[in-house]
C-alpha positions in Angstrom: -16.5 9.4 -20.8 -19.1 6.7 -19.9 -19.2 3.1 -21.0 -20.4 -0.3 -20.1 -17.6 -2.9 -19.7 -17.5 -6.7 -19.6 -14.6 -8.6 -18.0 -13.7 -12.1 -18.9 -12.0 -13.8 -16.0 -9.3 -16.0 -17.5 -7.8 -16.4 -14.0 -9.3 -15.6 -10.7 -8.3 -15.9 -7.0 -11.8 -16.5 -5.9 -14.2 -19.2 -7.2 -16.6 -18.0 -10.0 -19.6 -16.0 -8.8 -21.9 -17.6 -11.3 -22.8 -14.2 -12.8 -21.4 -11.9 -15.5 -18.8 -9.3 -14.5 -20.4 -6.2 -16.0 -19.8 -2.6 -14.8 -20.5 0.9 -15.9 -17.3 2.9 -16.0 -16.8 6.7 -16.0 -13.4 8.3 -16.4 -12.3 11.8 -15.4 -10.1 14.1 -17.3 -6.5 12.8 -17.2 -3.8 14.8 -15.4 -0.6 16.1 -17.0 1.4 13.2 -15.4 -0.8 10.7 -17.2 -2.8 9.6 -14.2 -6.6 9.0 -14.6 -9.3 8.2 -12.1 -11.9 5.6 -13.3 -15.1 5.0 -11.4 -16.8 1.6 -11.8 -20.3 0.8 -10.7 -21.7 -2.7 -10.9 -24.4 -3.1 -13.6 -26.7 -4.3 -10.9 -25.5 -1.5 -8.5 -24.1 -4.1 -6.1 -20.7 -2.5 -5.9 -18.8 0.7 -6.6 -15.0 0.9 -7.1 -12.4 3.5 -7.9 -9.5 2.7 -10.2 -6.5 5.0 -10.6 -4.0 4.9 -13.5 -0.7 5.6 -11.8 1.3 8.6 -12.9 3.9 8.2 -15.7 2.6 4.7 -16.7 1.0 5.9 -20.0 4.2 6.5 -21.9 5.8 3.1 -21.3 8.0 1.1 -21.4 5.4 -1.6 -22.0 5.5 -5.4 -21.8 2.9 -8.1 -22.1 3.8 -11.8 -21.8 1.4 -14.9 -21.9 2.4 -18.2 -20.3 2.8 -21.0 -22.8 4.5 -23.8 -20.9 5.5 -24.7 -17.3 8.1 -27.3 -16.4 8.0 -28.5 -20.0 4.2 -29.0 -20.0 2.0 -26.8 -22.2 -1.5 -25.6 -21.5 -1.7 -26.5 -17.8 -2.2 -23.0 -16.4 -3.0 -19.6 -17.7 -0.6 -16.8 -16.8 0.2 -13.2 -17.7 3.1 -10.9 -17.0 2.7 -7.2 -17.8 4.5 -3.9 -17.4 3.5 -0.3 -17.8 6.1 2.4 -17.0 7.8 1.4 -13.8 5.0 -0.9 -12.6 4.5 -4.6 -13.2 2.1 -7.4 -12.4 2.5 -11.1 -12.6 -0.3 -13.7 -12.2 -0.6 -17.4 -12.8 -3.9 -19.2 -12.3 -4.7 -22.6 -10.9 -4.6 -25.7 -13.0 -7.7 -26.2 -15.1 -7.9 -30.0 -14.9 -6.9 -32.9 -12.7 -4.4 -33.9 -15.4 -2.8 -30.5 -15.3 -2.7 -30.5 -11.6 -1.0 -33.9 -11.5 1.5 -33.0 -14.3 2.7 -29.9 -12.3 2.6 -31.8 -9.0 0.3 -29.1 -7.5 -1.8 -30.1 -4.4 -4.7 -32.3 -5.3 -8.0 -30.5 -5.4 -6.6 -27.1 -6.6 -8.3 -27.4 -10.0 -11.7 -27.9 -8.3 -11.8 -24.3 -7.1 -13.3 -23.3 -10.4 -16.3 -25.6 -9.8 -17.2 -24.1 -6.4 -19.6 -21.5 -8.0 -21.0 -18.9 -5.6 -18.6 -19.8 -2.8 -15.8 -17.6 -1.4 -12.3 -19.1 -1.4 -12.3 -20.0 2.3 -15.5 -22.1 1.9 -14.3 -23.8 -1.2 -10.9 -24.8 0.4 -12.6 -25.9 3.6 -14.8 -28.3 1.6 -11.6 -30.0 0.3 -9.5 -30.3 3.4 -9.5 -29.5 7.1 -5.8 -29.7 7.4 -4.4 -26.1 7.7 -1.2 -26.8 5.7 -3.2 -28.5 2.9 -5.7 -25.6 2.8 -2.8 -23.1 2.4 -1.4 -25.3 -0.4 -4.7 -25.3 -2.3 -5.2 -21.5 -1.9 -1.6 -20.9 -2.8 -1.9 -22.7 -6.1 -2.8 -19.3 -7.6 0.1 -16.8 -7.7 -0.1 -13.0 -8.1 2.7 -10.5 -7.5 3.0 -6.8 -8.4 5.5 -4.1 -7.7 7.8 -1.3 -9.0 10.9 -1.1 -11.0 13.4 1.2 -9.2 16.1 3.5 -10.6 18.6 0.6 -10.7 16.1 -1.4 -12.9 15.4 -3.9 -10.1 11.9 -5.3 -10.3 10.9 -5.3 -6.6 7.8 -7.2 -5.5 5.6 -4.9 -3.2 2.5 -7.1 -2.9 1.9 -10.9 -3.4 -0.5 -13.7 -2.6 2.7 -15.4 -1.3 4.0 -13.1 1.5 7.5 -14.7 1.3 8.0 -13.0 -2.1 7.5 -9.4 -0.9 10.8 -7.5 -1.0 12.4 -9.9 -3.5 13.3 -9.1 -7.1 10.9 -11.0 -9.5 13.6 -11.1 -12.2 17.3 -10.5 -12.2 20.5 -12.6 -12.0 20.2 -15.7 -9.8 23.9 -16.0 -9.4 24.6 -12.4 -8.3 21.4 -11.4 -6.4 20.4 -13.0 -3.1 16.8 -12.0 -3.1 16.0 -12.9 -6.7 13.2 -15.1 -7.8 14.1 -15.8 -11.4 16.0 -14.8 -14.5 14.8 -14.7 -18.1 16.5 -15.3 -21.5 15.3 -15.4 -25.1 14.8 -18.9 -26.4 16.7 -17.9 -29.5 18.0 -14.8 -31.3 14.8 -14.1 -33.3 12.4 -15.7 -30.9 9.0 -14.3 -29.9 9.3 -16.2 -26.6 11.4 -16.0 -23.5 12.3 -18.6 -20.9 12.0 -17.8 -17.2 14.1 -20.0 -14.8 12.9 -19.8 -11.2 15.3 -20.1 -8.2 14.2 -23.6 -7.5 15.0 -24.7 -11.1 11.4 -24.8 -12.5 11.1 -23.2 -16.0 8.3 -21.2 -17.5 8.1 -20.3 -21.2 6.3 -17.1 -22.2 5.0 -15.7 -25.5 5.9 -12.1 -26.2 2.6 -10.3 -26.9 4.1 -6.8 -26.7 7.6 -5.5 -25.9 8.2 -1.8 -26.2 11.5 -0.4 -24.9 11.9 -3.1 -22.3 
């Protein structure tokens, strides 16, 4: 099938390009294991990409969470946590305003990345600081991690914008697991929300958008 798709970038590692994110997508016939190859070409023919739906991710379990609150402060950052089959992805964007940046005690200037239209991240960060440590703090105010859930139901991070997280479990039992980043609990018995407590004590509250056999 062939279609034209438009992507709305609620969070982004790079500064905005200044243009629309539009592509023409064509998918091939799916395989018996649920995998599908999707080819995407930029609407202006400036790029071509191949996307592959991984085997056995089409049948679930499925999970979709949306970040509501961080360290007791609502609306400071946009975040999503999703699962399909044995794969997961976790992403939290940069603060949207100076006030949000200050409330979360994230390095000054992080919120300004979104105003550096047309620049690449290295250019945007260099315009804010020349100190290597500060530059890393600004770039690192965006977090992304993805990985696989193994046969023991351990959520192992395989890739991350923070290399220190690779090999750790993104969620588990903080008291029993050495390489565990956080643990989650429902906020109450009938709640549509869960609370994530990170190893350092910071808390994130997530809204359950979808939860199927998780």
